[in-house]
C-alpha positions as a Markdown table, in Angstrom:
| # | Residue | x | y | z |
|---|---|---|---|---|
| 1 | Met | -13.4 | 28.3 | -24.8 |
| 2 | Ser | -10.8 | 29.9 | -22.6 |
| 3 | Ala | -10.9 | 29.1 | -18.9 |
| 4 | Pro | -10.6 | 31.4 | -15.9 |
| 5 | Pro | -7.4 | 31.1 | -13.8 |
| 6 | Ser | -7.1 | 28.2 | -11.4 |
| 7 | Arg | -8.2 | 28.8 | -7.8 |
| 8 | Arg | -6.5 | 27.1 | -5.0 |
| 9 | His | -7.7 | 27.0 | -1.4 |
| 10 | Gly | -5.6 | 27.0 | 1.8 |
| 11 | Gly | -1.9 | 27.5 | 1.6 |
| 12 | Gly | -1.7 | 30.4 | 4.0 |
| 13 | Arg | -4.7 | 32.4 | 2.7 |
| 14 | Thr | -6.3 | 34.4 | 5.5 |
| 15 | Pro | -10.0 | 34.3 | 6.3 |
| 16 | Lys | -10.2 | 37.9 | 5.1 |
| 17 | Glu | -8.7 | 37.0 | 1.8 |
| 18 | Asp | -11.0 | 33.9 | 1.5 |
| 19 | Gly | -14.0 | 36.2 | 2.1 |
| 20 | Arg | -12.8 | 38.7 | -0.4 |
| 21 | Thr | -12.4 | 36.0 | -3.0 |
| 22 | Ala | -15.8 | 34.5 | -2.3 |
| 23 | Arg | -17.4 | 38.0 | -2.7 |
| 24 | Ala | -15.5 | 38.6 | -6.0 |
| 25 | Arg | -16.7 | 35.2 | -7.3 |
| 26 | Ser | -20.3 | 35.9 | -6.3 |
| 27 | Thr | -20.2 | 39.3 | -7.9 |
| 28 | Arg | -18.7 | 37.9 | -11.1 |
| 29 | Ala | -21.4 | 35.2 | -11.2 |
| 30 | Arg | -24.2 | 37.8 | -10.8 |
| 31 | Ile | -22.7 | 39.9 | -13.6 |
| 32 | Leu | -22.4 | 36.9 | -16.0 |
| 33 | Ala | -26.0 | 35.7 | -15.1 |
| 34 | Ala | -27.4 | 39.2 | -15.8 |
| 35 | Ala | -25.3 | 39.5 | -19.0 |
| 36 | Thr | -26.4 | 36.1 | -20.3 |
| 37 | Glu | -30.1 | 37.0 | -19.8 |
| 38 | Leu | -29.7 | 40.4 | -21.5 |
| 39 | Phe | -27.7 | 39.1 | -24.4 |
| 40 | Val | -30.2 | 36.4 | -25.1 |
| 41 | Ala | -33.2 | 38.6 | -24.7 |
| 42 | Asn | -32.0 | 41.7 | -26.5 |
| 43 | Gly | -28.9 | 40.7 | -28.5 |
| 44 | Tyr | -25.3 | 41.7 | -28.1 |
| 45 | Thr | -25.4 | 45.1 | -29.8 |
| 46 | Ser | -28.5 | 46.3 | -27.9 |
| 47 | Thr | -27.1 | 45.3 | -24.5 |
| 48 | Ser | -25.0 | 48.0 | -22.8 |
| 49 | Val | -22.5 | 47.5 | -20.1 |
| 50 | Asn | -24.6 | 49.8 | -17.9 |
| 51 | Ala | -27.6 | 47.5 | -18.4 |
| 52 | Val | -25.5 | 44.5 | -17.4 |
| 53 | Ala | -24.3 | 46.4 | -14.3 |
| 54 | Ala | -27.9 | 47.4 | -13.4 |
| 55 | Gly | -29.1 | 43.8 | -13.9 |
| 56 | Ala | -26.4 | 42.5 | -11.6 |
| 57 | Gly | -26.9 | 45.2 | -9.0 |
| 58 | Val | -23.3 | 46.6 | -9.2 |
| 59 | Gly | -21.7 | 49.7 | -10.5 |
| 60 | Glu | -20.6 | 50.0 | -14.1 |
| 61 | Gln | -17.0 | 50.3 | -13.1 |
| 62 | Thr | -17.2 | 47.0 | -11.2 |
| 63 | Val | -18.1 | 45.3 | -14.5 |
| 64 | Tyr | -15.3 | 46.9 | -16.4 |
| 65 | Tyr | -12.9 | 46.0 | -13.6 |
| 66 | Ala | -13.9 | 42.4 | -13.7 |
| 67 | Phe | -14.1 | 41.9 | -17.5 |
| 68 | Gly | -12.5 | 44.9 | -19.2 |
| 69 | Thr | -14.8 | 45.1 | -22.2 |
| 70 | Lys | -18.3 | 44.1 | -23.3 |
| 71 | Arg | -16.6 | 41.4 | -25.5 |
| 72 | Gly | -14.9 | 40.2 | -22.3 |
| 73 | Ile | -18.2 | 39.8 | -20.6 |
| 74 | Leu | -19.6 | 37.8 | -23.5 |
| 75 | Thr | -16.7 | 35.5 | -23.8 |
| 76 | Ala | -16.7 | 34.8 | -20.1 |
| 77 | Ala | -20.4 | 34.2 | -20.1 |
| 78 | Leu | -20.0 | 31.8 | -23.0 |
| 79 | Asp | -17.2 | 30.0 | -21.3 |
| 80 | Leu | -19.3 | 29.5 | -18.3 |
| 81 | Cys | -22.3 | 28.3 | -20.3 |
| 82 | Val | -20.3 | 25.8 | -22.3 |
| 83 | Ala | -18.4 | 24.4 | -19.3 |
| 84 | Gly | -21.2 | 24.6 | -16.8 |
| 85 | Asp | -18.8 | 25.9 | -14.1 |
| 86 | Asp | -15.9 | 28.3 | -13.7 |
| 87 | Glu | -13.2 | 25.6 | -13.2 |
| 88 | Pro | -10.3 | 25.7 | -15.7 |
| 89 | Val | -10.8 | 22.2 | -17.1 |
| 90 | Pro | -10.6 | 21.8 | -20.9 |
| 91 | Thr | -13.4 | 19.9 | -22.6 |
| 92 | Leu | -11.3 | 16.8 | -23.4 |
| 93 | Glu | -10.5 | 16.5 | -19.7 |
| 94 | Arg | -14.2 | 16.8 | -18.6 |
| 95 | Pro | -15.5 | 13.4 | -17.2 |
| 96 | Trp | -18.1 | 13.0 | -20.0 |
| 97 | Ala | -15.5 | 13.4 | -22.7 |
| 98 | Arg | -12.9 | 11.2 | -21.0 |
| 99 | Asp | -15.6 | 8.5 | -20.5 |
| 100 | Ala | -16.6 | 8.8 | -24.2 |
| 101 | Ile | -13.0 | 8.3 | -25.4 |
| 102 | Ala | -12.4 | 5.4 | -22.9 |
| 103 | Asp | -15.7 | 3.6 | -23.8 |
| 104 | Pro | -14.6 | 0.4 | -25.7 |
| 105 | Asp | -18.0 | 0.3 | -27.4 |
| 106 | Pro | -18.2 | 2.6 | -30.5 |
| 107 | Leu | -21.9 | 3.0 | -30.0 |
| 108 | Gly | -21.3 | 3.8 | -26.3 |
| 109 | Gln | -18.8 | 6.5 | -27.4 |
| 110 | Leu | -21.3 | 8.1 | -29.8 |
| 111 | Arg | -24.1 | 8.0 | -27.2 |
| 112 | Arg | -21.8 | 9.8 | -24.7 |
| 113 | Gln | -20.7 | 12.3 | -27.3 |
| 114 | Val | -24.3 | 13.2 | -28.1 |
| 115 | Ala | -25.3 | 13.4 | -24.4 |
| 116 | Gly | -22.3 | 15.6 | -23.6 |
| 117 | Ala | -23.0 | 17.9 | -26.5 |
| 118 | Gly | -26.6 | 18.0 | -25.6 |
| 119 | Glu | -25.9 | 19.0 | -22.0 |
| 120 | Ile | -23.7 | 21.9 | -23.3 |
| 121 | Tyr | -26.4 | 23.1 | -25.7 |
| 122 | Leu | -29.1 | 23.0 | -23.0 |
| 123 | Arg | -27.0 | 25.7 | -21.3 |
| 124 | Ala | -25.3 | 27.4 | -24.1 |
| 125 | Ala | -27.3 | 27.1 | -27.4 |
| 126 | Pro | -29.2 | 30.4 | -27.0 |
| 127 | Leu | -26.0 | 32.4 | -26.2 |
| 128 | Leu | -24.1 | 30.7 | -29.0 |
| 129 | Asp | -26.9 | 31.8 | -31.3 |
| 130 | Val | -26.3 | 35.4 | -30.2 |
| 131 | Val | -22.6 | 35.2 | -30.9 |
| 132 | Arg | -23.2 | 33.6 | -34.3 |
| 133 | Gly | -25.7 | 36.3 | -35.3 |
| 134 | Ala | -23.6 | 39.2 | -34.1 |
| 135 | Ala | -20.5 | 37.8 | -35.8 |
| 136 | Thr | -21.8 | 38.7 | -39.2 |
| 137 | Thr | -21.3 | 42.4 | -38.5 |
| 138 | Asp | -18.9 | 42.6 | -35.6 |
| 139 | Pro | -15.3 | 41.6 | -36.3 |
| 140 | Asp | -14.5 | 41.0 | -32.6 |
| 141 | Leu | -17.4 | 38.6 | -32.3 |
| 142 | Ala | -16.5 | 37.0 | -35.6 |
| 143 | Glu | -13.2 | 36.0 | -34.0 |
| 144 | Val | -15.0 | 34.7 | -30.9 |
| 145 | Trp | -17.3 | 32.6 | -33.1 |
| 146 | Asn | -14.4 | 31.3 | -35.2 |
| 147 | Thr | -12.5 | 30.4 | -32.1 |
| 148 | Asn | -15.5 | 28.4 | -30.8 |
| 149 | Val | -15.8 | 26.5 | -34.1 |
| 150 | Arg | -12.1 | 25.7 | -34.1 |
| 151 | Gln | -12.3 | 24.4 | -30.5 |
| 152 | Arg | -15.3 | 22.2 | -31.3 |
| 153 | Leu | -13.5 | 20.8 | -34.3 |
| 154 | Thr | -10.4 | 20.1 | -32.3 |
| 155 | Val | -12.5 | 18.1 | -29.8 |
| 156 | Leu | -14.3 | 16.2 | -32.5 |
| 157 | Arg | -11.1 | 15.2 | -34.2 |
| 158 | Val | -10.0 | 13.5 | -31.0 |
| 159 | Phe | -13.4 | 11.8 | -30.8 |
| 160 | Ala | -13.1 | 10.7 | -34.5 |
| 161 | Glu | -9.7 | 9.2 | -33.9 |
| 162 | Ala | -11.0 | 7.3 | -30.9 |
| 163 | Leu | -13.9 | 6.0 | -32.9 |
| 164 | Ala | -11.7 | 4.8 | -35.7 |
| 165 | Arg | -9.7 | 2.8 | -33.2 |
| 166 | Lys | -12.9 | 0.9 | -32.2 |
| 167 | Thr | -14.7 | 0.4 | -35.5 |
| 168 | Pro | -14.0 | 1.0 | -39.2 |
| 169 | Leu | -15.3 | 4.3 | -40.5 |
| 170 | Arg | -17.4 | 4.4 | -43.6 |
| 171 | Asp | -15.6 | 3.8 | -46.9 |
| 172 | Gly | -13.6 | 6.9 | -47.9 |
| 173 | Leu | -14.1 | 8.6 | -44.6 |
| 174 | Thr | -11.0 | 9.9 | -42.9 |
| 175 | Cys | -10.9 | 11.1 | -39.3 |
| 176 | Glu | -10.7 | 14.7 | -40.5 |
| 177 | Leu | -13.9 | 14.2 | -42.6 |
| 178 | Ala | -15.6 | 12.3 | -39.8 |
| 179 | Ala | -14.9 | 15.3 | -37.5 |
| 180 | Asp | -16.4 | 17.6 | -40.1 |
| 181 | Val | -19.6 | 15.5 | -40.3 |
| 182 | Ala | -19.9 | 15.4 | -36.5 |
| 183 | Leu | -19.3 | 19.2 | -36.4 |
| 184 | Thr | -22.4 | 19.6 | -38.6 |
| 185 | Ile | -24.6 | 17.2 | -36.8 |
| 186 | Leu | -23.6 | 18.3 | -33.3 |
| 187 | Ser | -23.6 | 22.0 | -34.2 |
| 188 | Pro | -25.5 | 24.6 | -32.1 |
| 189 | Glu | -27.0 | 25.9 | -35.4 |
| 190 | Thr | -28.6 | 22.5 | -35.9 |
| 191 | Tyr | -29.7 | 22.2 | -32.3 |
| 192 | Asn | -31.2 | 25.7 | -32.3 |
| 193 | Leu | -33.0 | 25.0 | -35.6 |
| 194 | Leu | -34.6 | 21.7 | -34.5 |
| 195 | Val | -35.2 | 22.3 | -30.8 |
| 196 | His | -35.8 | 26.1 | -30.5 |
| 197 | Arg | -37.3 | 26.8 | -33.9 |
| 198 | Arg | -39.0 | 23.5 | -35.0 |
| 199 | Gly | -40.1 | 22.5 | -31.5 |
| 200 | Trp | -38.2 | 19.2 | -31.2 |
| 201 | Ser | -37.7 | 17.9 | -27.7 |
| 202 | His | -34.2 | 17.5 | -26.4 |
| 203 | Ala | -34.6 | 13.8 | -26.3 |
| 204 | Arg | -35.8 | 13.7 | -29.9 |
| 205 | Trp | -32.7 | 15.7 | -30.9 |
| 206 | Arg | -30.5 | 13.3 | -29.0 |
| 207 | Gly | -32.0 | 10.3 | -30.7 |
| 208 | Trp | -31.7 | 11.8 | -34.2 |
| 209 | Ala | -28.1 | 13.0 | -33.6 |
| 210 | Phe | -27.0 | 9.6 | -32.3 |
| 211 | Asp | -28.7 | 7.8 | -35.2 |
| 212 | Ala | -27.2 | 10.2 | -37.7 |
| 213 | Leu | -23.7 | 9.8 | -36.4 |
| 214 | Val | -23.9 | 6.0 | -36.4 |
| 215 | Gly | -25.2 | 6.0 | -40.0 |
| 216 | Met | -22.9 | 8.6 | -41.4 |
| 217 | Leu | -19.6 | 7.7 | -39.6 |
| 218 | Thr | -19.6 | 3.9 | -39.2 |
| 219 | Thr | -20.6 | 0.7 | -41.0 |
| 220 | Leu | -22.4 | -0.5 | -37.9 |
| 221 | Pro | -26.1 | -1.4 | -38.1 |
| 222 | Arg | -28.2 | 1.3 | -36.7 |
| 223 | Pro | -29.4 | 0.4 | -33.2 |
| 224 | His | -33.1 | 0.5 | -32.3 |
| 225 | Asp | -32.9 | 3.2 | -29.6 |
| 226 | Gly | -31.9 | 6.0 | -32.0 |
| 227 | Pro | -34.8 | 6.0 | -34.4 |
| 228 | Gly | -37.2 | 5.2 | -31.5 |
| 229 | Glu | -36.2 | 8.5 | -29.8 |
| 230 | Val | -36.5 | 10.4 | -33.0 |
| 231 | Gly | -40.2 | 9.5 | -33.2 |
| 232 | Thr | -40.9 | 10.9 | -29.7 |
């Protein structure tokens, strides 16, 4: 997802400017929290900018000034949920992703991938479901959803290439196909289906996803911890 502009501290900024910046960030955070709650509860179409403003305790013009459009609110809320903060750090530069790529053990990499994706979905899966559902009838949100899928696939290609350097992939499996498989297993659709609709625990999903990635991407024997967690 896109990231907000970088924020630097010091460098001649006055206390008045620091206070103004802090208030603006606080207001922005309140707006995004209210919007996320309303989008998840009521859907994108049924949530008005006025309702978001009321939920955040600000005027409607303040919301428009901060985000421009309702789509702008949604994309900013989604960026925040996916990243977990408002720092302009791409996914592949996040500590969990860097640690996964750097892990010399292919099983360690896959565990870290699943854990990282799981942390994202704990925050973002409900809102991603809103975007996916609204994308079927709203061209603007269709582009938001398609962008999200492309970004996930880009990250997973890098992970697949890193995995292939550590262990052979299954016969006939290219890095591109491995990324496609991982895109399916680690998708928000699958997470929402199993956790939010079928009642799986988060730990059970993690165990299943890890075991599935090992079995479908590599020739390694399946470790004991994956199936054990699936049974919980």
